[in-house]
C-alpha positions, 0 to 999 in steps of 0.5 A: 089929171084926176085927182086919187090916179097913179101919178106919172111924172116927176112934177107930182102935188099930193095934197089933202090928208094928214101930215106927219113929218116924222120929227117925232112932233108934226104933223098937219091935219091938212097938208101939201107936198111938191114934189120935183125929180124925186125929191121933196121940194115944197111942204106947207099946210092946206090945199096948194095950188096945182102949178102949170104942168103939175101932176095932183094926186089926191090924199084926203082922207089919208095920213101922209107919212115918211117912207118907213126905215127898218134897220134890222131885218133878215133874208133880204139878200142874196148871200149867206144867210144869218150870222151862222153863214147858212146858205141863201135863202131861195130867189124866191123867198128872197123875193117873198121876204123884200115884198113883204117889208115893200107892200107894208110900206118900207122904202129902206132896210139894213139886211144885218146878216152881215157876212155876204160881200158888197156884190151879193144884195140881188142875184139872179132877182136883180135889184128891188125898189126898196133901197137895201143895204147891207152890214159887215160882222167879217171878223176871225171870230164871227168865222168862227162862230158860223162854223161852230153852228153850219157855215156851209154858205160861205166859201174862202173869199167870205172867210179871209175877207175882214171889215176893212175891206167891207168899208171899202167896198162902200159897207157904212155899217157894221154888224150884227155882231152876234146872232140868234144862231151862235148865241143860243137865241130864236134862231136855234129854237126855230131851226137848230135845236129842232133839226137836231133832236129830230136827227137824234130822235127821228121827231121834231119837237115844236118851236116853244119846246125847244125853247124850253128845253133850251132854258131846263138844260142851259138857263136863259143866259146860257151859264147853268143858272137857273136850270131844271131839275131832273125831273123836271127835265124828265117831264118836259122829254114827256110832254114832247114825246121824245122821252122813250128817245132819247135820255136827260144825260143826252138831252144835256150833251146834244144841246151844250153841243149844238147850242154852245159850242159858238157862244165863245167865239161869238162873243170875242166877235162883239169885241172885233165889231166894236173894235171897227166900228171905233176904227172906223167911226162907223154905226154897230148892229150887236145882238142884245139878249140876255146872254150879251147884255153884260157884254155890251155894258162893257163893251160901250163902257171901254168905247165911250164913242162907240155908237152902238144900236141895241138891237131887238131890246125886247128879245125874248131871253128877256125878263121884262124888268130885265129888260126895260133894265138893260135898256136903260142903262145901256141908253145912259150909256149913248146906245141906240135902244131898237125894239123889233116887231118880232111876232109880238105884235099880231102873230104871237106863234112864240112872243107875247107883247110885254116886254115891248110894251114896258120898253115903249110905255118906259120911253126908251126906245129909239128905233123900231125894226120886225128882225126876222123871228123865223119868217113870222115878223110883224110889219111895222106899222101894226107895231106904230098903231098898237103903240098909239092904242095901248102904248100912250103914245103920239102918233108922232112920237110913234113915226119917228121911231121909224122914220126920223130916227133911223135916218139920225142913227144912220146918216152915211146912208140914211141921211137924205131921208126919214123926215118930209122936209124940203130937200130929202128924197121923197120917199113916202107913205099913204096909210088910212087915217085910222089905223096906219097898218093899212098901208095904201101908196108907197112913194120911193124918190117920187116914184110909185112902187105900191097903188092902192096896195098892190106892187107897181111894175118897176 
């Protein structure tokens, strides 16, 4: 075949581009990769000669990388959504989110909503080319927390299932223990607080104002510390144009009811998930934010063997110095420190990059994911590009955070991928050489799924 055409068989030679293996160190300026039946059969420097019957694809001018592994995403399954047990998203919404991830080079993904059943991944959409795994946080207090804030997506079967049941069904990652919905996080800002205030006043406030009101009334840690005076709160209501619709006293009662109601159960759910993770020796993803950081430290001290992933360590509830301090302390205890793109790289609708940058530059980050950010999440390769341009990371170091490191954290499901190495699954991404956020081709198990930036039919 002509070099540059889409390969169409199971004997493929990619050659000519730069190559980054995903181990955090290795880069070849020119490399070749042989694939046989969806597995990497040979990896070599330079331009390898073609074998008989082999499809040759030129990658000159591109960088060849392992497929990105996103260890913390939402909105990509057909079952109940979020730790709030909310109704499933529409098939169109799920399809859009899945395709966004794939088009940005993600070949494997963990949906961490945590309350769906094993068979609720795809629904009417059917299987997606991207390898999507689900988690379990099916504990009594996690269910109670969901019911306090929503729970309308949960059936009696969901409520009566346990982590043990899901592990028997094949689940190999636990979490997300807690969530923004049940622990006063971003989902309260972009959904539940605006909904509650609109129901009460008839007017909808912005996401940014919801966060300001929440922190003014409850504090960043939801503990009443650092709250605003009555005068400041009244001024915020006037700024939001709802001062004639709701008093400061009424606002306090409303936020306490809608934000604080699930918190006690959600915090108890963290311990339940930790107990199960130690018992099953499985990795567990924990909502890491200002209201939970001290609890995570206590759990990791109590259970040294706990395979804890401290999710979105750049959570906006943290002050930057505070986030760095907590991440360092958790990392010293053996926790995995994950940062999320959220909307901090390009979109910056609600959040800026300061805490993300500080964690990266402090050398504390083990893995990178997207999370959800109300659907405003920026892509993993855009964050990796930022690391090389702003945070003084080498490209090899940055790529490992989304590939080899993630495979090591979740070996039960990703042990066969994350690295360009002989015997590994041929999940490959080809990007533009000067900006890896420009994804050109994506291969999953040796099959082309994105070619020249376009999704290919299954």
